[in-house]
C-alpha positions in Angstrom: 0.0 0.0 0.0 1.4 3.4 -1.0 1.8 5.9 1.8 2.4 9.6 1.9 3.9 11.7 4.7 1.8 14.6 5.9 2.0 17.2 8.6 -0.8 17.7 11.1 -1.3 19.7 14.2 -2.7 17.8 17.2 -3.2 19.1 20.7 -0.3 18.1 22.9 -2.3 16.3 25.6 -4.2 14.3 23.0 -0.9 13.4 21.2 0.5 12.1 24.5 -2.6 9.9 25.1 -2.5 8.6 21.5 1.2 7.8 21.7 0.6 5.8 24.9 -2.3 3.9 23.4 -0.5 3.3 20.1 2.8 2.1 21.5 3.0 -1.3 19.8 1.1 -0.4 16.6 2.9 2.9 16.1 1.5 6.4 15.8 1.0 6.3 12.0 -1.0 3.0 12.1 -3.1 4.3 15.0 -3.9 7.6 13.1 -4.6 5.8 9.8 -7.0 3.4 11.6 -8.8 6.4 13.3 -9.1 8.2 10.0 -10.6 5.2 8.3 -13.1 4.8 11.1 -14.1 8.4 10.9 -14.4 8.2 7.1 -16.6 5.1 7.3 -18.7 6.7 10.0 -19.2 9.9 7.8 -20.3 7.7 4.9 -22.7 5.8 7.1 -24.2 9.1 8.3 -24.6 10.2 4.7 -26.5 6.9 4.0 -28.7 7.4 7.0 -29.5 11.0 5.8 -30.3 9.7 2.3 -32.5 6.8 3.6 -34.4 9.2 5.9 -35.0 11.5 2.9 -36.3 8.6 0.8 -38.3 6.8 3.5 -38.9 9.2 6.3 -37.5 9.4 9.7 -36.9 6.3 11.8 -39.7 5.7 14.4 -38.9 5.2 18.0 -40.1 1.6 17.7 -37.7 1.0 14.8 -34.9 2.6 16.7 -35.6 0.4 19.8 -35.7 -2.7 17.7 -32.5 -1.9 16.0 -30.7 -1.2 19.2 -32.0 -4.4 20.7 -30.7 -6.3 17.7 -27.3 -4.6 18.0 -27.1 -5.5 21.7 -27.9 -9.2 20.8 -25.2 -9.2 18.1 -22.6 -7.7 20.5 -23.5 -10.3 23.1 -23.1 -13.1 20.5 -19.7 -11.7 19.4 -18.6 -11.5 23.0 -19.7 -15.1 23.6 -17.7 -16.3 20.6 -14.7 -14.2 21.5 -14.6 -15.7 25.0 -15.2 -19.2 23.9 -18.7 -19.5 25.2 -20.2 -19.7 21.7 -20.6 -22.7 19.4 -18.8 -26.0 19.5 -15.4 -26.1 17.7 -16.8 -28.3 14.9 -20.0 -26.4 14.5 -20.3 -23.9 11.6 -20.6 -20.3 12.8 
């Protein structure tokens, strides 16, 4: 993957925290990951805006149902991560 060096200005206290968190990965990898996350989130928000323009705003019931489903998915991922999920031979 091609890379390019850039100069950015970051508040000193934030940079100190990031350097501590990014120790093993390195600052550049940490910043690149954060920028990808932010870009993906911005794209998702654009999609949400477009969907709401096309189909109207999300109702409170739809929002509650979606959040419940996300909680269930998070719980399932946690079970699998900690080994409490499916048997080793069972398809995921």
